[in-house]
C-alpha positions as CSV (number, residue, x, y, z in Angstrom):
1,M,130.0,104.8,126.7
2,L,128.9,103.7,130.1
3,L,125.5,105.3,130.9
4,L,124.3,106.1,134.4
5,G,121.2,104.2,135.3
6,K,121.9,101.5,132.8
7,S,123.6,98.1,133.1
8,P,125.5,97.6,129.9
9,E,126.5,94.0,129.2
10,V,130.0,94.0,128.0
11,G,131.8,91.0,126.6
12,G,135.4,90.1,127.5
13,E,137.0,88.9,130.6
14,G,134.2,90.2,132.9
15,I,130.6,91.2,132.7
16,A,129.3,94.4,134.3
17,Q,126.5,93.5,136.7
18,S,125.5,96.8,138.2
19,L,126.3,100.5,138.1
20,H,125.6,102.8,140.9
21,F,127.0,105.7,143.0
22,V,129.1,105.0,146.1
23,P,130.8,107.5,148.5
24,R,134.2,108.7,147.6
25,L,136.9,106.3,148.7
26,P,139.2,107.4,151.5
27,T,142.7,108.4,150.6
28,G,145.3,105.8,150.9
29,D,143.4,103.0,149.3
30,S,145.4,100.9,146.9
31,F,144.7,101.5,143.2
32,T,146.0,100.1,140.0
33,E,147.0,102.4,137.3
34,A,143.9,104.2,135.9
35,A,142.7,103.2,132.5
36,V,140.6,105.3,130.1
37,V,137.2,104.0,129.3
38,T,135.3,105.0,126.1
39,N,132.7,102.7,124.6
40,E,132.8,99.8,127.0
41,L,134.7,98.3,130.0
42,P,138.3,97.3,129.4
43,K,138.4,93.9,127.8
44,T,142.0,93.0,128.6
45,S,144.5,93.2,131.4
46,T,148.1,92.3,131.4
47,S,147.5,89.4,133.7
48,G,144.7,87.8,131.6
49,G,141.5,89.5,132.8
50,F,139.5,90.8,135.7
51,P,139.7,88.9,138.9
52,P,136.4,87.4,140.1
53,H,134.2,89.4,142.3
54,R,136.5,92.4,142.4
55,P,134.8,95.8,142.6
56,L,135.7,98.3,139.9
57,Y,135.3,102.1,140.4
58,I,134.8,104.6,137.5
59,R,135.5,108.2,138.4
60,P,134.4,111.2,136.3
61,T,137.4,113.4,135.6
62,T,137.7,117.1,134.6
63,S,138.2,116.0,131.0
64,S,135.7,114.3,128.7
65,Y,136.9,110.8,129.8
66,F,136.1,108.3,132.4
67,T,138.8,106.7,134.5
68,I,138.4,103.2,135.8
69,T,140.2,101.9,138.9
70,A,140.2,98.4,140.4
71,L,140.7,98.1,144.2
72,G,143.0,95.7,145.8
73,L,144.5,94.5,142.5
74,S,148.2,95.0,143.1
75,G,149.9,92.3,141.2
76,Y,147.0,91.9,138.7
77,G,148.5,94.3,136.2
78,T,147.2,97.4,134.4
79,L,143.8,97.6,132.7
80,W,143.9,99.1,129.3
81,Q,141.9,99.9,126.2
82,D,142.5,101.6,122.9
83,L,141.5,105.2,123.1
84,E,138.8,106.6,120.8
85,G,139.5,110.2,121.9
86,A,138.2,113.0,124.0
87,R,134.7,114.1,122.9
88,G,135.0,112.0,119.8
89,A,133.8,108.7,121.1
90,H,130.5,107.1,120.2
91,A,128.0,104.8,121.7
92,P,128.7,101.1,120.9
93,G,126.9,99.3,118.1
94,L,126.6,102.2,115.6
95,T,127.0,101.6,111.9
96,Y,129.7,103.3,109.9
97,T,127.2,105.6,108.4
98,Q,125.9,106.6,111.8
99,L,129.5,107.2,113.0
100,F,130.0,109.4,110.0
101,L,127.1,111.7,111.0
102,N,127.5,111.9,114.7
103,N,130.0,112.6,117.5
104,D,129.9,114.5,120.8
105,D,130.8,117.8,119.1
106,L,128.0,117.5,116.5
107,V,125.1,116.6,118.7
108,P,123.1,119.5,120.3
109,V,125.0,121.2,123.1
110,P,123.9,120.1,126.6
111,A,122.3,122.7,128.9
112,I,125.3,122.7,131.2
113,N,127.5,123.9,128.4
114,R,125.2,126.7,127.3
115,T,127.1,129.3,129.2
116,W,127.1,132.3,126.8
117,A,124.9,135.1,128.2
118,G,124.2,138.4,126.4
119,I,127.2,140.1,128.0
120,N,129.4,137.3,126.6
121,F,128.2,138.0,123.0
122,I,128.8,141.8,123.5
123,A,132.3,141.1,124.8
124,F,132.9,138.7,121.9
125,W,132.0,141.3,119.3
126,I,133.9,144.1,121.0
127,A,136.9,141.7,121.1
128,D,136.5,140.6,117.5
129,S,136.1,144.1,116.1
130,F,139.4,145.2,117.6
131,N,142.0,143.8,115.2
132,V,144.4,145.1,112.5
133,N,142.0,144.5,109.6
134,T,139.2,146.5,111.1
135,W,141.6,149.3,112.1
136,M,142.7,149.6,108.4
137,I,139.4,148.9,106.6
138,V,138.8,152.6,105.9
139,S,142.3,153.0,104.3
140,S,141.3,151.6,100.9
141,M,138.1,153.7,100.9
142,V,140.0,157.0,101.6
143,L,142.7,156.0,99.0
144,S,139.9,155.5,96.5
145,G,138.9,159.1,96.8
146,L,136.3,159.2,99.6
147,S,136.4,161.6,102.4
148,W,136.9,160.2,105.9
149,W,133.2,160.7,106.9
150,Q,131.9,159.1,103.7
151,A,134.1,156.1,104.3
152,W,132.9,156.0,107.9
153,I,129.3,156.0,106.7
154,C,130.1,153.0,104.5
155,V,131.4,151.2,107.6
156,W,128.3,152.0,109.6
157,I,126.0,150.8,106.8
158,G,128.1,147.8,105.9
159,Y,128.3,146.4,109.4
160,G,124.7,147.6,110.1
161,V,123.5,145.5,107.2
162,V,125.5,142.4,108.0
163,A,124.4,142.3,111.7
164,P,120.8,141.1,110.9
165,F,122.2,138.3,108.8
166,I,124.4,137.2,111.7
167,V,121.4,137.2,114.0
168,L,119.2,135.3,111.5
169,N,121.8,132.7,110.8
170,A,122.5,132.3,114.5
171,R,118.8,131.6,115.4
172,P,118.8,127.8,114.6
173,G,121.9,127.4,116.7
174,A,120.4,129.4,119.6
175,I,117.1,127.5,119.5
176,F,118.2,123.9,118.8
177,H,121.9,124.3,120.0
178,V,123.5,122.9,116.9
179,T,126.6,124.2,115.0
180,F,126.9,125.4,111.4
181,P,127.8,122.0,109.9
182,V,124.6,120.5,111.3
183,V,122.5,123.5,110.4
184,A,123.8,123.2,106.8
185,R,122.3,119.6,106.7
186,T,118.8,121.1,106.8
187,S,119.4,122.8,103.5
188,F,121.9,120.7,101.6
189,G,121.2,117.3,103.1
190,V,123.1,115.1,105.5
191,Y,125.8,114.4,102.9
192,G,125.4,117.3,100.6
193,S,126.4,119.7,103.4
194,L,129.9,118.3,103.4
195,W,131.0,120.5,100.5
196,C,129.8,123.7,102.3
197,T,131.5,122.5,105.4
198,F,134.7,121.8,103.6
199,N,134.5,125.1,101.8
200,R,134.3,127.1,105.1
201,G,136.8,124.8,106.9
202,A,139.5,125.2,104.1
203,M,139.1,129.0,104.2
204,A,139.3,129.0,108.0
205,C,142.6,127.2,107.8
206,I,144.0,129.7,105.3
207,W,142.8,132.7,107.3
208,Y,144.3,131.2,110.4
209,G,147.8,131.4,108.8
210,V,147.1,134.9,107.5
211,Q,146.0,136.2,110.9
212,A,148.9,134.4,112.6
213,W,151.3,136.2,110.2
214,I,149.8,139.5,111.1
215,G,150.1,138.5,114.8
216,G,153.7,137.8,114.2
217,T,154.3,141.4,113.2
218,C,152.7,142.5,116.5
219,V,155.2,140.2,118.3
220,K,158.1,141.7,116.4
221,V,157.1,145.2,117.6
222,M,156.6,144.1,121.1
223,L,160.1,142.4,121.2
224,R,161.7,145.4,119.6
225,A,160.2,147.6,122.4
226,M,161.9,145.3,125.0
227,W,165.1,144.5,123.1
228,P,165.9,146.9,120.2
229,S,168.5,144.5,118.9
230,V,165.8,142.1,117.8
231,N,165.5,144.3,114.7
232,D,169.0,143.3,113.8
233,I,168.7,139.5,113.9
234,P,170.8,138.2,111.0
235,N,168.9,136.3,108.3
236,H,169.8,132.7,107.7
237,L,166.9,131.8,105.4
238,P,167.4,131.7,101.6
239,E,165.7,134.4,99.5
240,S,163.4,131.8,97.9
241,S,161.8,131.3,101.3
242,G,160.0,134.6,100.9
243,T,160.8,135.8,104.4
244,N,163.7,136.2,106.8
245,S,164.8,134.7,110.1
246,R,163.5,137.6,112.2
247,D,160.0,137.7,110.8
248,F,159.7,134.0,110.7
249,L,160.8,133.8,114.4
250,C,158.1,136.3,115.4
251,F,155.5,134.5,113.4
252,F,156.4,131.2,114.9
253,L,156.3,132.7,118.4
254,F,152.7,134.0,117.8
255,W,151.8,130.6,116.3
256,L,153.2,128.9,119.4
257,I,151.5,131.0,122.0
258,S,148.2,130.5,120.2
259,L,148.2,126.8,120.8
260,P,147.0,126.7,124.4
261,A,143.9,128.9,123.5
262,I,142.8,126.2,121.1
263,W,142.6,123.7,123.9
264,F,139.6,125.3,125.6
265,P,136.1,124.3,124.5
266,I,133.7,126.9,123.1
267,H,131.7,127.3,126.3
268,Q,134.9,128.2,128.2
269,I,136.8,130.3,125.6
270,R,134.3,133.1,126.2
271,H,136.7,134.2,129.0
272,L,139.4,135.0,126.5
273,F,137.0,137.4,124.7
274,T,136.1,139.0,128.0
275,L,139.8,139.6,128.6
276,K,140.3,141.0,125.1
277,S,137.2,143.3,125.4
278,I,138.9,144.9,128.4
279,V,142.5,145.0,127.4
280,T,142.2,146.1,123.8
281,P,139.9,149.1,124.1
282,I,142.2,150.5,126.8
283,A,145.1,150.2,124.4
284,G,143.1,151.6,121.5
285,I,142.1,154.7,123.5
286,T,145.6,155.1,124.7
287,F,147.0,154.9,121.1
288,F,144.2,157.4,120.0
289,I,145.1,160.0,122.6
290,W,148.8,159.5,122.3
291,C,148.8,160.2,118.5
292,I,146.6,163.3,118.8
293,V,148.9,164.7,121.5
294,K,152.0,163.8,119.5
295,A,150.5,165.4,116.3
296,K,149.1,168.4,118.2
297,G,145.8,167.7,116.5
298,V,143.8,165.2,114.5
299,G,145.8,165.6,111.3
300,P,144.9,166.7,107.7
301,I,142.8,163.7,106.6
302,I,139.9,164.9,108.7
303,K,139.8,168.2,106.7
304,R,140.4,166.6,103.3
305,P,137.3,166.4,101.0
306,S,136.5,163.6,98.6
307,T,138.2,163.7,95.2
308,I,135.5,161.8,93.3
309,H,131.9,162.8,92.6
310,G,128.6,161.7,91.1
311,T,128.2,158.1,89.8
312,E,131.9,157.2,90.5
313,M,131.5,158.3,94.1
314,S,128.3,156.3,94.5
315,W,129.7,153.1,93.2
316,T,132.9,153.6,95.2
317,M,130.7,153.8,98.3
318,V,128.8,150.7,97.3
319,A,132.1,148.8,96.8
320,S,133.3,150.1,100.1
321,L,130.4,149.0,102.2
322,M,130.4,145.7,100.3
323,S,134.1,145.2,101.5
324,C,132.8,145.5,105.1
325,I,130.1,142.9,104.4
326,S,132.6,140.6,102.7
327,N,135.0,141.0,105.6
328,M,132.2,139.4,107.8
329,A,131.2,136.6,105.4
330,T,133.0,133.9,107.5
331,L,131.4,135.2,110.7
332,V,127.9,135.2,109.2
333,T,128.2,131.5,108.6
334,N,130.0,130.9,111.9
335,A,127.0,132.4,113.8
336,P,125.4,129.1,114.9
337,D,128.7,127.8,116.3
338,F,128.6,130.4,119.1
339,A,124.8,130.7,119.3
340,S,124.6,127.0,120.1
341,R,126.2,127.9,123.5
342,A,123.8,130.7,124.3
343,K,121.9,130.4,127.6
344,T,118.8,131.7,126.0
345,P,117.8,132.6,122.4
346,A,117.6,136.3,123.4
347,A,121.2,136.3,124.4
348,A,122.2,135.8,120.8
349,L,119.7,138.4,119.4
350,W,119.9,142.0,120.6
351,P,123.5,141.9,121.9
352,Q,124.8,140.9,118.5
353,L,122.4,143.2,116.5
354,I,123.7,146.2,118.4
355,S,127.3,145.4,119.2
356,V,128.4,144.4,115.6
357,P,127.9,147.8,113.9
358,L,128.8,149.8,117.0
359,G,132.1,147.9,117.8
360,F,133.4,147.8,114.2
361,S,132.5,151.4,113.5
362,L,134.2,152.8,116.6
363,V,137.4,150.8,116.0
364,S,137.5,152.0,112.4
365,F,137.0,155.6,113.6
366,V,140.0,155.3,115.9
367,G,142.0,154.0,113.0
368,I,141.0,157.0,110.9
369,I,142.1,159.5,113.6
370,V,145.3,157.7,114.4
371,S,146.3,157.5,110.7
372,S,145.4,161.1,110.1
373,S,147.6,162.1,113.1
374,S,150.4,160.0,111.7
375,E,150.4,162.1,108.5
376,A,150.9,165.2,110.6
377,I,153.8,163.5,112.5
378,Y,155.7,161.8,109.6
379,G,154.4,163.6,106.5
380,E,152.5,160.5,105.2
381,A,149.5,158.5,106.4
382,I,150.5,155.3,108.0
383,W,147.3,153.1,108.1
384,S,148.8,150.0,109.7
385,P,148.9,150.5,113.5
386,I,151.8,148.0,113.7
387,D,153.9,149.9,111.1
388,L,153.1,153.2,113.1
389,L,154.2,151.6,116.3
390,G,157.4,150.5,114.6
391,R,158.1,154.1,113.5
392,F,157.7,155.2,117.2
393,L,160.6,152.8,118.0
394,D,163.0,154.4,115.4
395,D,165.5,157.1,116.4
396,S,166.3,156.0,120.0
397,P,162.9,156.4,121.7
398,S,162.6,157.1,125.4
399,G,161.8,154.4,128.0
400,A,158.3,155.7,128.3
401,T,157.7,155.5,124.6
402,R,159.1,151.9,124.5
403,F,156.8,150.9,127.3
404,G,153.8,152.5,125.6
405,V,154.6,150.7,122.4
406,W,155.1,147.4,124.3
407,Y,151.7,147.6,125.9
408,I,149.8,148.5,122.7
409,A,151.7,145.8,120.7
410,F,150.9,143.3,123.5
411,S,147.2,144.3,123.2
412,F,147.3,143.8,119.5
413,I,148.7,140.3,120.1
414,I,145.7,139.5,122.3
415,A,143.5,141.1,119.7
416,Q,144.9,138.9,116.9
417,L,144.8,135.8,119.1
418,G,141.1,136.3,119.9
419,T,140.2,137.0,116.3
420,N,142.0,133.9,115.1
421,I,140.3,131.7,117.6
422,S,136.8,133.1,117.0
423,A,136.8,133.4,113.3
424,N,139.2,130.6,112.3
425,S,140.2,128.0,114.8
426,I,136.7,127.3,116.1
427,S,135.1,127.3,112.7
428,A,137.7,125.0,111.3
429,G,137.3,122.7,114.4
430,C,133.5,122.6,113.9
431,D,133.9,121.9,110.2
432,L,136.5,119.2,110.4
433,T,134.7,117.3,113.1
434,A,131.7,117.2,110.7
435,L,134.0,115.9,107.8
436,M,135.7,113.3,109.9
437,P,133.7,112.8,113.1
438,R,135.2,109.4,113.9
439,F,138.7,110.9,114.3
440,I,138.4,114.7,114.8
441,N,136.7,116.8,117.4
442,I,136.6,120.6,117.7
443,R,139.8,120.8,119.6
444,R,141.7,118.6,117.2
445,G,140.3,120.4,114.2
446,G,141.6,123.7,115.7
447,Y,145.1,122.2,115.9
448,V,144.8,121.0,112.3
449,A,144.0,124.6,111.3
450,A,147.0,125.8,113.2
451,I,149.3,123.3,111.4
452,V,147.9,124.2,108.0
453,G,148.3,127.9,108.8
454,L,152.0,127.2,109.5
455,V,152.9,125.0,106.5
456,M,150.9,127.1,104.0
457,L,153.6,129.9,104.3
458,P,151.1,132.7,104.6
459,W,153.7,135.5,103.9
460,N,153.7,134.3,100.3
461,L,150.0,134.7,100.0
462,L,150.3,138.3,101.3
463,K,153.0,139.3,98.9
464,S,150.5,140.6,96.4
465,S,147.7,142.4,98.3
466,N,145.6,142.7,95.0
467,S,145.7,138.9,94.4
468,F,144.7,138.2,98.0
469,T,141.9,140.8,97.9
470,S,140.5,139.2,94.7
471,Y,140.7,135.8,96.3
472,L,138.7,137.0,99.3
473,S,136.1,138.6,97.1
474,A,135.6,135.4,95.2
475,Y,135.3,133.5,98.5
476,S,132.6,135.9,99.7
477,V,130.6,134.9,96.6
478,F,130.8,131.2,97.6
479,L,129.8,132.0,101.2
480,S,127.0,134.4,100.3
481,S,125.4,131.7,98.1
482,I,125.6,129.2,100.9
483,A,124.0,131.8,103.2
484,G,121.4,132.6,100.6
485,V,120.2,129.0,100.8
486,M,120.4,128.9,104.6
487,V,119.1,132.4,105.3
488,G,118.0,133.9,102.0
489,L,117.1,137.3,100.7
490,D,115.1,138.7,97.8
491,D,112.8,141.7,97.3
492,N,110.5,140.4,100.1
493,P,111.5,140.3,103.8
494,L,114.3,137.9,104.7
495,I,113.3,134.3,103.7
496,T,115.1,131.1,104.5
497,E,115.0,127.4,104.7
498,Y,114.5,128.1,108.4
499,Y,112.0,131.0,108.2
500,V,110.0,130.2,105.1
501,I,110.4,126.7,103.8
502,R,109.8,124.9,107.1
503,R,108.9,127.9,109.3
504,G,111.0,127.1,112.3
505,H,110.1,123.4,112.3
506,Y,113.0,121.0,112.9
507,R,113.5,117.3,113.2
508,V,116.8,117.3,115.1
509,A,117.0,113.5,115.2
510,D,116.9,113.4,111.4
511,L,120.0,115.6,111.3
512,Y,122.0,112.5,112.5
513,S,120.1,109.9,110.5
514,S,120.6,108.4,107.1
515,N,117.1,106.9,107.0
516,K,115.5,107.6,103.6
517,D,112.3,108.8,105.3
518,G,114.2,111.5,107.2
519,W,113.5,115.1,106.4
520,Y,117.1,115.9,105.5
521,Y,118.0,112.8,103.5
522,Y,116.5,114.2,100.3
523,T,118.0,112.3,97.3
524,Y,120.8,110.0,98.5
525,G,121.5,112.5,101.2
526,I,121.9,115.5,98.8
527,N,119.3,118.3,98.2
528,F,119.6,119.1,94.5
529,R,117.4,122.2,95.1
530,A,120.1,123.7,97.4
531,Y,122.9,123.0,95.0
532,A,121.0,124.4,92.0
533,A,120.4,127.6,94.0
534,Y,124.0,127.6,95.3
535,I,125.5,127.4,91.7
536,S,123.0,130.0,90.5
537,G,124.3,132.4,93.1
538,I,127.9,131.9,91.9
539,L,127.2,132.0,88.2
540,I,125.7,135.5,88.3
541,N,129.0,136.8,89.6
542,V,131.4,134.8,87.5
543,V,131.7,137.4,84.7
544,G,132.3,140.2,87.1
545,F,134.9,138.2,88.9
546,A,136.8,137.8,85.7
547,G,136.8,141.5,85.3
548,A,138.2,141.9,88.8
549,T,141.2,139.7,87.7
550,G,142.0,142.1,84.8
551,R,139.8,140.8,81.9
552,T,137.6,143.2,79.9
553,V,133.9,142.6,80.8
554,P,130.7,144.6,80.4
555,I,130.2,147.3,83.0
556,A,126.9,145.7,84.1
557,A,128.8,142.6,85.1
558,T,131.2,144.7,87.1
559,R,128.4,146.4,88.9
560,I,126.8,143.1,89.7
561,Y,130.1,141.8,91.1
562,Q,130.6,144.9,93.2
563,M,127.4,143.8,95.0
564,S,128.4,140.2,95.0
565,F,127.2,139.4,98.5
566,F,123.7,140.6,97.8
567,T,123.5,139.3,94.2
568,G,124.8,135.9,95.2
569,F,122.7,135.9,98.3
570,G,119.5,137.0,96.6
571,V,119.7,134.8,93.5
572,S,120.4,131.7,95.5
573,A,117.6,132.4,97.9
574,L,115.1,133.1,95.2
575,I,116.0,130.0,93.2
576,Y,115.9,127.8,96.3
577,Y,112.5,129.2,97.3
578,L,111.0,128.5,93.8
579,L,112.4,125.0,93.6
580,N,110.9,124.2,96.9
581,R,107.6,125.4,95.7
582,L,107.9,123.2,92.5
583,F,109.3,120.2,94.3
584,P,108.1,120.3,97.9
585,V,110.2,118.5,100.6
586,P,108.9,116.7,103.7
587,G,107.9,119.2,106.3
588,S,107.7,122.2,104.0
589,N,104.9,124.8,104.4
590,P,103.9,123.5,107.9
591,G,101.5,126.5,108.5
592,K,102.3,129.0,111.2
593,F,105.9,129.9,112.1
594,E,106.8,127.9,115.2
595,E,110.3,127.0,116.5
596,V,109.8,123.4,117.6
597,D,111.7,120.1,117.3
598,L,109.1,117.6,116.1
599,S,111.4,114.6,116.9
600,N,111.7,115.5,120.6
601,Y,115.4,114.8,120.4
602,N,117.0,114.9,123.8
603,Y,120.7,115.0,124.5
604,E,120.9,115.7,128.2
605,P,123.1,113.7,130.6
606,G,121.0,111.0,132.2
607,H,118.1,111.4,129.8
608,E,119.0,109.3,126.8
609,E,116.2,109.0,124.3
610,E,117.0,109.7,120.6
611,G,120.7,110.2,121.2
612,E,123.3,108.8,123.5
613,S,124.7,110.8,126.4
614,D,127.1,110.2,129.2
615,L,128.9,111.7,132.1
616,A,131.6,112.9,129.8
617,S,129.5,115.9,128.8
618,I,129.8,117.2,132.4
619,D,132.3,119.9,131.7
620,S,131.1,122.9,133.8
621,K,132.7,123.5,137.1
622,T,129.4,123.4,139.0
623,E,128.5,120.0,137.6
624,R,132.0,118.6,138.3
625,E,131.7,119.7,141.9
626,K,128.4,117.9,142.2
627,V,130.0,114.6,141.3
628,A,133.3,115.4,143.2
629,D,132.2,113.4,146.3
630,R,131.0,110.3,144.6
631,D,132.3,107.6,142.4
632,V,130.6,105.1,140.1
633,K,130.9,101.5,141.1
634,V,130.7,98.6,138.7
635,D,130.6,95.1,140.3
636,T,131.9,92.4,138.1
637,L,131.2,88.6,137.9
638,P,133.6,86.1,136.5
639,A,133.2,85.3,132.8
640,A,131.3,82.1,132.1
């Protein structure tokens, strides 16, 4: 790209001689059609080239492009150049290998895009905790025989345990401003990390479809509250489709309204979470009070004791709190994606540590009381809030009831949208841009996830809840083993690649380099120590997983699998630590813990050292206003 303060020599019809700021041109000047500039000046025009001694003006736009305009060129035709893509373009002269490791969404986040303060992380977790899954997470625990308060304790412990893992995994992102796919390179190698990235990205695409289907049920209830006849839409789909016209229409509407939210970059999407953190708690409290009033009390579940005791109750509680941890497996690995946008490292520390257990526990408590009240109203506990709202619309409800259902259903739509963006769209975007950095950026990756979520027919995956639950449990084993290498756990305090092996020391430049002497090149770009540890963390849970699918296995294997996150996490961390002691890597055991980039990598606009930068990274409103009254002028000389 064109760099301020430099005079790039560009071949073609004209040669760039100088590059400097000039005042904004007065309105009314004659311009040719604007052309997009990525790696160099346009090489071709429809009339055969640049006219001699004509000034060209490049103007920063609100997107991540430059536009170039030639003055007084009417009749000379339109300048043009093939488009590399927003935020996906690279500096000229890079090798294919370098292009494979680097694009604008993989390099450290510039300071102007680090906009997430502590309050944004609090709003993010309040918003993320309010969704249908969290609302219902206690249902399986109560149905397993636990009392409501025992189940709620499991929620507190589960999310209280997972919060430190989120904070620990977020730390490299908050300090060095890199996302998960780049952080994974430190452990698995610059090429070895691709499997971990693909693993998480594929699951994000699947979960996008599942959450969108749940969002479609919210749309159905909201439309029914406005137009009751929606419930009677005739079906024109064959039985083999697995769904009907009404449900598919609602699913597609939710899928469609989600697309604009994917467009916004991570540092701006925080506003959606702020909106959700305001709207959804109001709806939840309204629903909570409404059900208690309607039931004339909190219902019978609150008074019902547990039906299991002793060892069975203990292991049921272990499995229950592990379900809470497994539910957060994706967000544990996602942590660097959002922390890379933190204004300060502290913004990604205490706000997350406190808001995660608090937010999820409060939402699950509301779900318990509402479901208990529903049993007093309808004679059976209705754990799904969407199904309960649908029951409110039966039997000719009043206008006030319809409005209340509409508002709560609308809030759940916002809730599902925010959850899908935070947990799935952004993670898929970050992962896919690492897998194909020449062609995909975070935005495009998010749209790929949306397309996959549509064509995968998620309603078929949800037909058997047991199969889907087993699938998710197996996936948590894969992610816990990845996290075990990256973050780590054994009988000692938390240990990690970051905290123990290299003690906070990074070489950021080596994360984008295939040089054999780089810290993260290891053996042909793959760290065999990490993969040995990763596979070990999976193997210890394989037998127990077979038992979960219906096969007969020893009870010990079942118990190990019931704690799969910790067993996979701990074994992979321990093996990784031992292998690094036996086969030390460059930069290991550096002495005292110190979070420092030894390569002094700098990716700030106007300060190009190790990496390339350009005016395209100016995305914030403040910075755009600073350049609003000036243009960039490039004088050209005729080609020799």
